[in-house]
N, C-alpha and C positions, 0 to 999 in steps of 0.2 A: 380693877384688875384683870376682868375680862376685855376690857377694851385695849389694855396696854397688851395683852397677849395676842390678841387678834391683830393688832398694828405691826407686832415684832413678827407674827406669821407671815403677814401679807409682805414685809418687807423683804422677808428671808426668800418667799416664793419668787418675787420680781427679781431679786438677785441671782438667785440660781437660773431663773429664764434667761437672765441677759447674759449670764455665764456661758450658758447653754449657747445661746445664740452666738456669741463672741466665737466661741470654741468650734462651733460649725461653721461660722463664717471662714474663719481661717483655714480649717480644712478643706471648704468648699473653694477658696482661692488658691490653696496649694494644688487642688485637683484641677482647677482651671488653667494653672500655670502649666501643669504637667500636660494638660490636653492641648495648649497652646503650643509646647514644645514639640510635642508628637506631630501634630498638623503642620507644623515649621520644617520638622524633620522630613516628612513625606512630601512637602512641598518643594525643598532643595533638592531631595532624592529626585523629584519628577524633572526639575531641571537638569539636574547630573546625567539623568538617562538620556535626555534629549541630546545634550551635549556630549557626551562620551560614548553613545552606542546607536544613535541614529544613523542609517546607512548614508544618507544624503550629506549630512552633517560632517561625518568621518570622512567621507569621500573627498568632499571640497577642501578641508583642512589638510587632507594628505597631498592633494594637488598643490595648493599653494606652497606647502611646506617643501615639496620637490620641484620646485618651480615648472610646474606643468598645467599652470593656467596663466592665461594671458587675456588682457581686457583690452579688445579692439571692436571694430566696426561689426563684427560679426556677433558679437555677443548679444546686441539687441534685436537680431534678426530671427525668425522662425527657425527652428523650433523652440527657441528661448531655454534650452536644458540649462547652460552654465550660469545663465541669468537668475533663472529660478532656483537653482542650487545656491548661489552665491546671497540672494536676497533671503534664503530659508537661514542661513549661517548669520548674516548680519542682523537680522530681526532677532534671533536668539541673543547674540551678544550685545544688542541694544536693548533688550529687555531685561537681561541681567544689570547693565550699567544703570539701567532706570530704577530698579529694586535698590541697588546700592546707594543711588543718589537720595532716594526717599527713605533711607533708613531700614527698608523691609528686610535687607539681607546685610547680616551682620559682616564687619569686616573680615572676620574669621573665615567665613563662609564666601565672600568674594575672593578670598585668596585662592581658591580653587580653579577661578578663571582668569584672574588677574594677568598672569605670564602668558597665557594663550591668547587673550586678546589683544596685548600690546604685541606680542610676535605678529600674530595674524595681520594686525593693522599697520605693521612696519613695512609690509610688503607692497612694491611700488604700484602693481596692479590693482590691489584693495583700495589703496588711496585715490588712485585714479577713478576708480568706480564712485567711492564716497563723494569725491570732489563733484564729481558730473550729477549725481543724485542731489547733493547739497545745492547746488546752484539752478538745476533744473526745477527744484522745489520751490526756490527764491523766486524764481522768473515767474511762476504760477502762483506766487501769493500763498504758498501753505508750507507748513515744516515738513522737512523730510521723515521718512519712516524711520531713518536710524540717526535722528538727531540726539539722544542720549549717548549712543555711540561716539558721534561726533564730538560733541560736549567733553566726554572722557578723555578722548584723544587729545582734544585741545590742551586738557588741563594736565597731561602728561607729555605736553611738547611731542607728541609723535609725528604731527603735522608741521610743516614749515609755515612760516609767515605767509607765504602767498596762498594759503589755502583759501582764505576768504576773498582774495582778489577775484574779480569779475570785469572783464572786458566785452566791449559791444560787438563780439563775432559769434559765429556759431559756436555753441558750448562744447559739443562733444569732440569736433575737429580740432579745436584749439586746444582741448585737454589730452587729445588722444596723441596729438605728435606736437608739443608746443613750440619746439625748434623751428617749425615751419611758418609758425605764426608770431615772430617777434615784430615789435614794433618798427624796428630799423629795416625789416625786409630781407634780414640775413637768412639764407637757406642753409641747411645742414651742411657741415664741411665735407669735402671729397675725400674719400678712401680709395686706397689703392690695391688691386691684387697683385700677387706674385707668387710664383712656384715654391713649392716647399724644398729644402735641400735636405740630403741624406744626414748632414750633421746638425740638422735642427729637429731631431727628434724629441729632446727633451722639452722643448719649447712646445711642440704639438702636444705632447702627454700632459704639461702643466695647463694647457687651453683645454683639453679634453676633461681633466679632472675639475675644473671650475665650470664647465658645463653641464650641471646634472641636468636630466639624468642618464646621460652618457655612460656607456662602460668603458673602462679605462682598460687598456690591453697593454701587453707586455712591450718593452722596448723593441725587442726583435720583430714583432707583429707590425709595428709602426716604419721600423727601418726598412722591412721587406717590401710594405706596401708603398713607400715613397721610391725605394730603388727601382722596383719594376714598374711603377705607374705614376713617375714624377710628373708628367706632363697633365695628370688628371687631379694633383693636390696642391691646393692653394692655400695661402696666407691671405686675410684681408687685414690692412694694416692703417692704424693712425699714424699719420707720419712714418716713422720707421718701426712702429711698436705693433706686434701681431696682436690683433683683438678678436680674431675669428677664424675659421678653418672650414675646408671641405677636404672629402677624400674620396676618391672613387677609383675603381678598378674597371679594366675593359676584359669582356669574354664574347670573342668573335664579333658579332655585330650588335652588342650591348654593352653601355655602360652602366655600372651599378653604383649608386652613389652610398658610400659605405656610412660614413658620420659627417655631420655638420654641426657647427656649433659657434656661438658670438657670447662673447663675455656680456654679464647681466647689464652692466652700465651703458652699453651701446646697444642694445635692443630698441625696439620700435624705430628704427630707422631705414628699415627694409634694406640691411646689409646683407640679409640672408638671400635675399633676391639676387644681389650682386654675384655672390657666390653660385648659387643655382646657375643664374645665366652665365656665369663663366663657363660651367661644366656643358651647358646647352651648345654655347657657340663653339667649342671643341668639338662636340658630336656632330654639329652640322658641317663643320669644316672636313670632318672624315666621314662623311654620308653616313652617319649613323643615326637612325629614325626613333630607335627605343631607347629611354634610360628607364632603369628600375631603382626602387627605394623600399627599403623595408622600415616600416615605423610601428613602435610599440603601441599597442592598441588604446593605452590611457594616455598617450602621449598627443594629446589634441593640438598643442601649439605647433609640434611639427607638421601634423596633417594639414592643418589650417595654412601654414606657410607654403606648402606645395601646392595645394589646393588653390589657393589665392594667385599664386605665380601662374599656374597653368591656365586658370579662367582669364586672367588678365592679358595672356598672350596667346588665347585660343589655342591652346594644347589639351590634348585629351588625358585624363589621369583616371585609371581603373584601378579598381582591387582586384588582384588575381587569385590569390590563396593564401593560406595561414601555414608558412613554413613549420616544420617541426623542430623549432631551435629549443631543445630542452635546457640547454646550458645557460638560456637567459632566465633572468628572475621574471620577465613580463612578456606577454604573447605578443609577437611581430606579425605585422600583416605586410604582405607585398604588393606594391602598387606598379603598373606600368606607365611610363609617361610616353605618350606619341608626339613627337616632335616635328612631324611632317606636315 
């Protein structure tokens, strides 16, 4: 009887111990899951903070959103500010895509960034930059820093089929302006300039509206500008269709370029140079040596266009002052262009 009692006592103790261990294990697992969820939430929150509140990231996203970023030959030149900002944004996007690919971000978590990544990478300038980095890396036998992002964009068919194509000419130049490097040697088609007529104010306003971030003014403002300064207002046309414009006014011995714009699909063909050059030639014919232009401080594309034109033609462009244009949403900077 004593041996049976001891045996029963032993089994009961073991059973209670096993039950206690099992219960402890369950609670420990639950606590581990909660801890992991908390760490995951902190991890996602850290990514979200960099994505939403990092000044450099939000600035570049804003500029791309407002067509105020252009990828050209100056992007890779000192001081590399645009290149560094863009690399920072694309690195974050690529890291997010990598985490999602490896299932370290749930689909619901990835949805926070899904739309922004697709929208950002649909921009022509961003695709050009990714194309160049992709083929430059391949040429040097290493993967691109943004390969996870590129892979994601391919899976969503954001890039066209020619993205993986590579030809044996200078990567950047062919990529930057591919129309000049077609195999058949065809150069970009010729475009023509013609004066804007007072009856074409609505056409002019429609172009302005499509050329962000330009301010759209009243019909009367454009009519009066064309009426008084018709010889300084031009359309640039593809065949007979206006695809860009420039408006300028004259004040004594100075011409002031008011607005200039090119429809997005026609950019990167130096058509802005044609418009600026049209104004410059008129100024020379009228013995005017100074042209002025005001450019929003954040509008780096416009500044690069004018600066590049002046450098290529040995003209001087100098920053003059910052007009008190309180009615504008952005800060304007005034420049003198000396053409003598």
